[in-house]
N, C-alpha and C positions, 0 to 999 in steps of 0.2 A: 455457579458460573465461570467465577474467577479461571478456575482449571481446565477448563473448557477452552475459556477462551486465551487463555497462555498456550497450551497444545496448540490450538489453530492458527494464533501468532504467528509461532515458528520454524511450523510446519508451512508458511507462507513465505518467510524469508529463506527456511532451504529453496525450495522451487524457483524464487525469484534469484536468490546468489548462482545458481549454475548459468542464467543466461547470458550472463556476462562476457563469460571465456567463448561459447559456443556464438553468440551475437560478433563477438570478432574475428570468428572466421568466417561466418556468413556475411559479412562484409564486405569481405574481395570477388563476392557476385553480386551483390544487390547496394544500392543507395541507400542513403540512412531514413527516406521516406518511402522506400521500395521497401525496405525492409521492416520498418516500423510497422506498415500496413500489414503483412504476412505476417506477423506476430501477434497483431491484434486479431486479425481475419481468423488465425486458429485458437484464440479462446475464443472466438464465438461458436467457432464450429464445435467444440467439445464441451460444449452448452447445450446444443440442439437438443439430444437425450433428456434432459433436465427438462426443458421447456417446453419439449411435446410430450411429456409423460404425464404431467397436472398442471394446472393455472399457477402460473407464477407472478400474475397481477403485474406484467408490464405495461399494460393503461394507464395504471397508477404512476408512473414514472412521467409521464406527460400529463398531468391533470395539473391545473393552476398552481398549485401549493408546490408541487416538485420540478416544474418545467425548466424552471432557470437552474436547481442544483443538478438536474439531467443535463443539461447543456454544456455547466460548468465543469462536471464529472468527464465529458466526453471532449472540449476543449481543452481544459488544461493538464490529464491524464491520459487521455488516449493521442492528443495529436501533439501539443507543444511538447510535455514532457520526453517521449520517447523518443521524437526527434533531434530536441538538443543532447540527450543522452549518447545515439549511436554518433551525432558529429563530434562531441568530446573523446568517444572511444578511440574514433579515426586517428587523432594525435596522440592516443597514450599508450602504456601496456594496460592490460587487462587487469592486472591486479589493484593497479594505483587506483585506474576507475572503480573498482570494486568497494575498493576502502572510500573513498570521496562520496560514495552514494550514501552515507551514513550521514552527509550535510540532509538529509531530508528529515533527519529527526528534528537537526537543529530549525530548518524551517517550518516543520509541522508544529513547533514545540511557539516558536514565537507568533506566528499565525493564530493559534490556538489562544494563546493568553490575550490577544490583541483585540483578535476582530472574531472567536467563537466560544466564549465563557469556559475557556479549559482552564484549569487553575494548577500551577505548578508551586511544589516546597521547595526549599532550600537544598534538597536532594535533587531533585527534577533539575534543577538550574545548575547543579554541580555537574549533573548527567549530560546537561547540553554542552556545557565550559569542555566534558574531556572529548566530547565528540566531535566537535568545533578542533580543536586541539590534533586529533588525530589526523582530520582532513589537512591540517596545517602541513604538520610534518610529511605528511607524503606529499606535499604540495612540492617543499623546501626539495625533497632527494631527488622529483623528476625534473627537476632544470626547467627553463623558458616555455618548451612546448609542453609542459605539466600545468604549466599557470595557465596558460590557455585553456585549454583542457578541464582545467576547474572550474572556468569561469564558466564553460559549457554545461559541466554536471551541475554546478550552483545553480544555476537557471532551472536546470531539469527537475531539481529538488524543490525549489522554489514550487515549480508547478506544480509536482507532485503533493507538495503540504496544501498545497489548496484544494487537489482534490481529493485528497486524505480527510478530511474534516468536511466537506460536503458528501462524501461517501458513507463516511459516519452517521449521516444526517437523513439518509436515504432509508426509511423506514416504513415504506409503502409497498416493497414489492422486495423479493426473494434476493440474497446476494447471486442466486445464479442468473435471474432477469437484468441485474446491473450490470455484470459483466457481459451477459449477450448483447446488451442495447451498445454499452461502452466498445465492447469488440468490433461490433459489427459495422459501424458509423465509423470510429476510428480509422480499423481497418480498408474500410474502403474509400474515405477521404484522402489518407498517406499513399495507399497504394498508385490510388489515382494521382497525384502530384508528382509522385515517384516515376510513373510511366511516361509523365509530360516532360520531366525534366532531364530524362535519361537522354544516354546518347548511346548508349548498349544494348544488345536483345537482350533480354532478360534469362538467365540459366533456369531451365526448364528441371535440372535435374536438383537442383538446391531448394524449391522450394518445397519441396514434403518435407524436408528438414525443419525449415524454416516455421512453417503451421506445428510441429513437435514442439518444439521447443516455445513458439507462442502458446500453446494448449497447456503446457506444465505450466510454464513459469511465466504467463500470465492470465489463462484461465483460471485454472485451478489456484495458482497464487492470488488472484485478485477474489475467489470469493472467500478464500481461508481467512485473509487481510479483513474483509468487510464485518462475516462472522466475528473476527473475534475483537474490531473498532467499535462496532455498534453495543458491544457486552461491557467495552470496559474503555471506550474514547478514543479519540486518534490517536495521540499523544504517547500514551502506554502501550497501545497497538504496534504502536512504530519504534517502540523499545525491544521488543520480541523480534520486530521486523529486521531489528539494525543487526540481525546476525546473521544477514544475508551475505555481506564481505567477508564473512570466514568459507564460507562455500566457495565463492567466487574467486579468492586470494588462492586458497587450496587447488582448484582445478585448474587455474590459469598457469601456477607453475609446475602441472601436470601435464597439461596439455602445450603449452609455450616452451619448456624447459629453460624459462628464462633464470639468470642466474638470483639466488638469493639477497634480498636486498633488507640491510638492518632494520631502514628506514619503516618497513612493511611488520617486519614484528613489533616494535616502541608502537607502531600504531593502533594494532591490534591487541595491545597489552592495554594500550588507553581504550577501545571501544569496550574490551570485556569489563574494563573497572566501571564505565559506564553505566553498561548494563544492568549490572550488580547492582551499582546504584541506584537507578531509577528504578529497579524493580522491589525495591523495599522501602516505598512510596507509602503515606497513610493520610488520608483525608476524612476526618470527621466534626459533623456541626449540626444543628439542629436546622432542616431545612424544610421546604411546604412544597407539593406534587399536587398539579391541577390536572384536572379533569381531562383524558386524553384517550384517543384509541390510534392505534395503529399494529404494524406487522411487523414480526420479526422472532427470532430463535429466542427461546426462553423454557427457565422451568420455573416451578413453584416452591423453590426453597428460599427465595431472595427479600423475601417479606413486601414484595412489591406486585405481583402475580396472584391474585386469591378468588378468581373467577373460577367456577367449576366443570369438571367435565362428567359424562354419565360415562365414557369410555377408556376410561384410566390412564388418559394422556397425564395426569396432573403429576404422575411418579417419574415422568421421562422428557427429557428435551422435546420440545414440539413448537413449530411454528403456525400461527393463526392471526387471524384481525381480532383482537380483543381488547377492553375499555377499560382503565384505570380510573376509580374513582379519588376523589381528593383524598389528599392524605399529608399529615405531619407528624414527621420523628428524625431521629437523629441515627446513624451509623457510618460506619467506615464505609468509604465508596470512590467511584471512578467516576468522571464525566462521560459516563454514557449517554442510551437514547435518556432516560429519566432523570438526568440530573444536568443538565444546562441550564443550573440558575446562577446568578449572580453572585457574585460575594462582595460583601460589605467593604473587606480587609484585602 
């Protein structure tokens, strides 16, 4: 499952990375709330075929055990985060913002250690420091407007850090269901606020491009990230997602023809080193699993999924409600859905 989680995490970063330069263009026709709403409505629309095709257990997201988690995902990840991002994007160039977005990794890591039982070793903290350094280098090269923009981006990254951990814990429904609910709620709220605050008419010709960007960069990207986070934890998935700025910077230079900045090259080098360092993590100790029932994508080759299937599903990845019996063992592991235990040290 690690290989599958790595691939989905990298693809999530690719799809999200291309959103920054395209959003910079779309901000010429919409205010921040309107564009944030359209991006998330695009994410919801692309999920409709999955929602209609089979039961995605949407109702489980609003059960008592998940209700607060779902509301937190929508509020922090769907409403506050994108509005703060677009506010920062208005004040700086797309390439700089693309690199600043890796502060989300720092926020995710710190929140994970303090609040979400996510353990990080020395290599992980080195990666966090390298990522933070990349953001500082970028800010120094962008001047005072860059520092102001950086504050907006940092606030957005904090919101998405909360969203990342809450999303990693949403095991009652499929990633498609999580994305649909988040996209629909956040899209309607943000777009409505944007229309109320707007002093100019909506550019109808730009609505479809905004929905398309949202479908790929928010819809498919969120589904891929949720799948990865459920299998290797929010912080580790964010490491893979941190490749997003690489694509954002490349497209920013191609679209806007900005002059090359050596600060960006240095920042990208620090990011590449951070990603490499944090992807060599290892964590092993004796731990106990309690009885658990949940739904998520899984295979039967990880030592945790020992239930039987009569239709041959055990040999390939699949998703359904299943039960885990109590188990104590030791192995290398990530803080995924099955390993949110406490650590004495």
